[in-house]
C-alpha positions as CSV (number, residue, x, y, z in Angstrom):
1,M,123.5,-39.2,53.7
2,E,124.2,-38.1,57.0
3,Q,120.6,-36.7,57.2
4,E,119.4,-40.1,56.5
5,S,121.2,-41.9,58.7
6,Q,119.4,-39.0,61.7
7,G,116.2,-39.8,60.1
8,G,115.9,-36.3,58.9
9,A,116.0,-36.8,55.0
10,F,115.1,-39.9,52.7
11,F,116.7,-40.9,49.4
12,S,115.0,-42.9,46.9
13,A,117.8,-44.1,44.4
14,R,117.3,-46.6,41.9
15,T,118.7,-47.6,38.6
16,R,117.7,-49.6,35.3
17,A,120.3,-51.4,33.4
18,D,118.2,-51.1,29.9
19,E,114.4,-51.0,28.8
20,R,113.6,-54.6,29.5
21,A,115.4,-55.0,32.9
22,P,113.7,-54.9,36.5
23,S,114.6,-51.2,38.4
24,R,117.4,-51.7,41.1
25,E,116.8,-50.0,44.2
26,F,119.0,-49.1,46.9
27,H,118.0,-47.9,50.2
28,P,119.1,-46.8,52.6
29,L,121.3,-44.7,50.2
30,S,123.8,-44.2,53.0
31,T,124.8,-47.7,53.2
32,G,124.0,-48.3,49.1
33,W,126.1,-45.6,47.6
34,E,129.1,-47.7,46.9
35,A,126.8,-50.3,44.8
36,M,124.8,-47.5,43.0
37,R,128.3,-46.0,42.5
38,Q,129.5,-49.5,40.9
39,E,126.0,-49.4,38.8
40,L,126.8,-46.1,37.8
41,L,129.9,-47.2,35.8
42,L,128.5,-49.9,33.9
43,E,126.4,-46.8,32.3
44,P,122.8,-47.3,33.0
45,E,120.0,-46.5,30.9
46,T,118.3,-44.4,33.6
47,A,119.3,-43.7,37.0
48,H,117.4,-41.6,39.7
49,V,118.1,-39.8,42.6
50,L,115.2,-38.3,45.2
51,Y,116.2,-36.6,48.1
52,M,113.5,-35.4,50.3
53,R,112.6,-34.2,54.1
54,E,109.4,-36.2,54.4
55,Y,109.3,-40.0,53.2
56,L,108.1,-40.2,49.6
57,G,107.4,-36.1,49.6
58,R,108.0,-33.7,47.1
59,P,111.9,-33.8,46.5
60,L,114.1,-30.8,47.1
61,V,116.3,-32.3,44.7
62,H,116.0,-34.9,42.2
63,V,119.2,-36.1,40.2
64,R,118.5,-38.1,37.1
65,S,120.4,-39.3,34.4
66,S,120.5,-41.4,30.9
67,T,122.9,-42.9,28.4
68,I,121.0,-42.6,25.0
69,R,122.1,-46.2,23.3
70,V,120.6,-45.6,19.9
71,R,122.9,-42.0,19.9
72,R,125.9,-43.1,21.3
73,P,128.2,-42.0,22.7
74,N,125.6,-39.8,24.2
75,A,124.9,-39.0,28.2
76,E,122.3,-36.8,29.5
77,A,121.9,-35.8,33.5
78,Q,119.9,-33.5,35.0
79,L,119.8,-32.0,38.0
80,L,116.1,-30.2,39.4
81,F,116.3,-28.3,42.6
82,G,112.9,-28.1,44.4
83,E,111.5,-24.8,45.3
84,E,112.2,-25.1,49.1
85,V,116.1,-25.2,47.8
86,G,116.6,-21.8,47.1
87,G,114.8,-18.6,45.1
88,L,115.6,-17.3,41.8
89,D,116.5,-14.2,43.2
90,D,118.7,-15.4,45.8
91,L,122.2,-14.1,44.5
92,E,123.9,-16.7,46.6
93,F,122.2,-19.5,45.4
94,C,122.4,-18.4,41.7
95,S,126.2,-18.4,42.1
96,R,126.6,-21.7,43.9
97,A,124.6,-23.2,41.2
98,V,126.7,-22.0,38.5
99,E,130.1,-22.6,40.3
100,F,128.6,-26.3,40.1
101,L,128.4,-26.6,37.1
102,V,131.6,-25.1,36.2
103,A,133.5,-27.7,38.8
104,A,130.9,-30.4,37.3
105,L,132.2,-29.9,33.3
106,D,135.7,-28.5,33.9
107,H,137.5,-31.7,32.7
108,V,134.9,-32.8,29.5
109,N,134.5,-30.6,26.8
110,P,130.3,-31.0,26.9
111,A,127.9,-31.0,23.6
112,F,125.6,-28.9,25.6
113,A,124.4,-27.8,29.1
114,W,122.2,-25.0,30.5
115,L,120.5,-23.8,33.8
116,G,117.2,-22.3,33.9
117,A,113.8,-22.1,35.2
118,Y,110.3,-22.6,33.5
119,A,111.1,-25.2,31.4
120,P,109.9,-28.7,30.9
121,A,112.8,-31.3,32.2
122,T,112.7,-33.5,29.1
123,E,115.8,-34.0,26.4
124,E,114.2,-31.6,24.3
125,T,115.5,-27.5,24.7
126,N,113.8,-24.8,24.4
127,L,115.0,-24.4,20.5
128,D,114.6,-28.2,20.0
129,W,110.4,-27.1,21.2
130,V,110.2,-23.9,19.4
131,L,112.0,-24.5,16.1
132,N,110.5,-28.4,16.0
133,R,113.6,-29.6,16.1
134,R,113.6,-33.6,16.5
135,V,116.0,-34.7,19.8
136,R,117.7,-36.9,17.4
137,D,118.8,-34.7,15.0
138,S,119.5,-32.1,17.8
139,V,122.0,-34.2,19.6
140,R,123.8,-35.4,16.0
141,E,124.6,-31.5,15.5
142,A,125.3,-30.1,19.1
143,R,128.8,-29.6,17.8
144,K,128.1,-27.7,14.4
145,L,124.4,-25.9,15.7
146,L,124.4,-24.8,19.3
147,R,121.3,-26.8,21.1
148,G,119.9,-23.8,23.1
149,Y,120.3,-21.1,25.4
150,S,119.0,-20.3,28.9
151,W,119.9,-17.9,31.9
152,T,123.2,-19.9,31.8
153,T,124.7,-21.7,28.9
154,V,127.1,-24.3,28.2
155,C,128.6,-24.0,24.7
156,P,131.0,-26.7,23.4
157,G,134.9,-25.7,22.4
158,E,133.9,-26.3,18.8
159,L,131.5,-23.5,18.7
160,S,133.5,-21.4,20.8
161,E,135.8,-21.1,18.9
162,R,133.7,-20.3,16.0
163,L,132.3,-17.2,18.1
164,G,135.9,-16.2,19.3
165,G,136.6,-17.7,22.2
166,P,135.4,-16.8,26.0
167,A,137.4,-13.5,26.1
168,A,135.4,-12.3,22.8
169,L,132.3,-13.7,24.4
170,A,132.9,-11.5,27.2
171,A,133.6,-8.6,25.0
172,T,129.7,-8.9,23.5
173,G,128.4,-7.5,26.8
174,A,126.0,-10.3,26.8
175,F,126.9,-12.0,30.1
176,H,127.3,-11.6,33.6
177,E,129.9,-13.9,33.9
178,V,131.8,-16.4,31.3
179,F,134.0,-19.5,32.6
180,P,136.4,-21.4,29.9
181,L,136.3,-24.5,30.8
182,A,139.7,-26.2,31.1
183,A,138.8,-29.1,28.3
184,G,137.2,-27.1,26.4
185,G,133.9,-25.2,25.8
186,V,132.7,-21.9,27.7
187,V,129.8,-21.9,30.6
188,L,127.7,-18.3,29.7
189,Q,125.9,-16.5,33.2
190,A,123.7,-14.4,31.2
191,T,122.7,-12.2,34.8
192,R,123.2,-12.4,38.4
193,T,120.2,-14.4,39.5
194,A,118.2,-16.3,37.4
195,A,115.2,-13.9,38.1
196,E,116.8,-11.0,36.3
197,Y,116.9,-13.3,33.2
198,S,114.6,-10.4,31.2
199,D,113.8,-9.8,27.7
200,D,116.2,-7.8,27.3
201,A,119.2,-10.0,28.5
202,V,117.3,-13.1,26.3
203,R,117.8,-10.9,23.4
204,R,121.6,-10.0,24.3
205,V,122.0,-13.8,24.7
206,F,120.4,-14.5,21.1
207,E,122.4,-11.9,19.3
208,A,125.8,-13.1,21.2
209,L,124.8,-16.6,20.2
210,R,123.4,-16.0,16.7
211,P,126.3,-17.3,14.0
212,V,125.8,-20.8,15.9
213,L,122.4,-21.0,16.5
214,P,120.3,-23.3,14.3
215,P,118.4,-21.3,11.3
216,G,114.3,-21.0,11.9
217,T,111.3,-19.1,12.9
218,P,110.4,-19.8,16.4
219,Q,107.1,-20.8,16.9
220,F,104.9,-20.6,20.1
221,D,104.7,-24.2,21.7
222,P,101.2,-23.5,23.7
223,A,102.1,-27.1,25.2
224,H,104.7,-25.0,26.7
225,P,104.5,-21.5,27.1
226,D,106.9,-20.6,30.0
227,L,109.7,-21.2,27.0
228,R,112.3,-18.1,27.1
229,Y,113.6,-17.7,23.7
230,F,113.7,-14.5,20.7
231,P,111.3,-15.1,18.2
232,A,113.5,-14.2,15.4
233,D,115.3,-16.7,12.7
234,A,118.9,-16.5,13.8
235,S,120.0,-17.2,10.1
236,R,118.2,-13.8,9.1
237,F,118.4,-11.8,11.9
238,G,120.1,-8.4,11.5
239,G,120.2,-8.6,7.7
């Protein structure tokens, strides 16, 4: 906001109360933030904040959230970084991204969250796509079956307990760091950087989380060829 007031950055911020309501714009955000904060407390259907170096240029950061009214009390939030912000092989950037996720989720027991790259920014997870699971079912069962996994995966407290808890997960050797959340759940960072998330790392994560993954044999999705997953049925793997 300081950069915006000095003309060095631009924000595009808006909310929509529901599908029938008009969008409400907040510009400039440096003076409209308090109004938008109050709007967010009312749980609008959607909210967007784009941070750009040029007016209506490519966003460096895009924050997107939605209240999924038909599946209340579920809500979704996405934080998307542009290419200029940091590299997938940048240790400091990756560490700070994970630290941010831990801080943001520490006082809740989230049903699911992930950090990764080369995946579509939609409600669907990698397993939703390759197992052909409906988002409605995936969200409803999120505390019984883990919705997906990635370079950094957040496992809810209910599933973390079934896996033996943070100590047991760390002992698998599948994760570079394991961060317990104060309100329940655990953040699992597979490798130091997203660039190091190799096929071997994907397999290790799959094997560690297999007992809480949904059954079914993944099928390659030509619409999303860059999805990362281990091609085995979690319910049958390892006999």
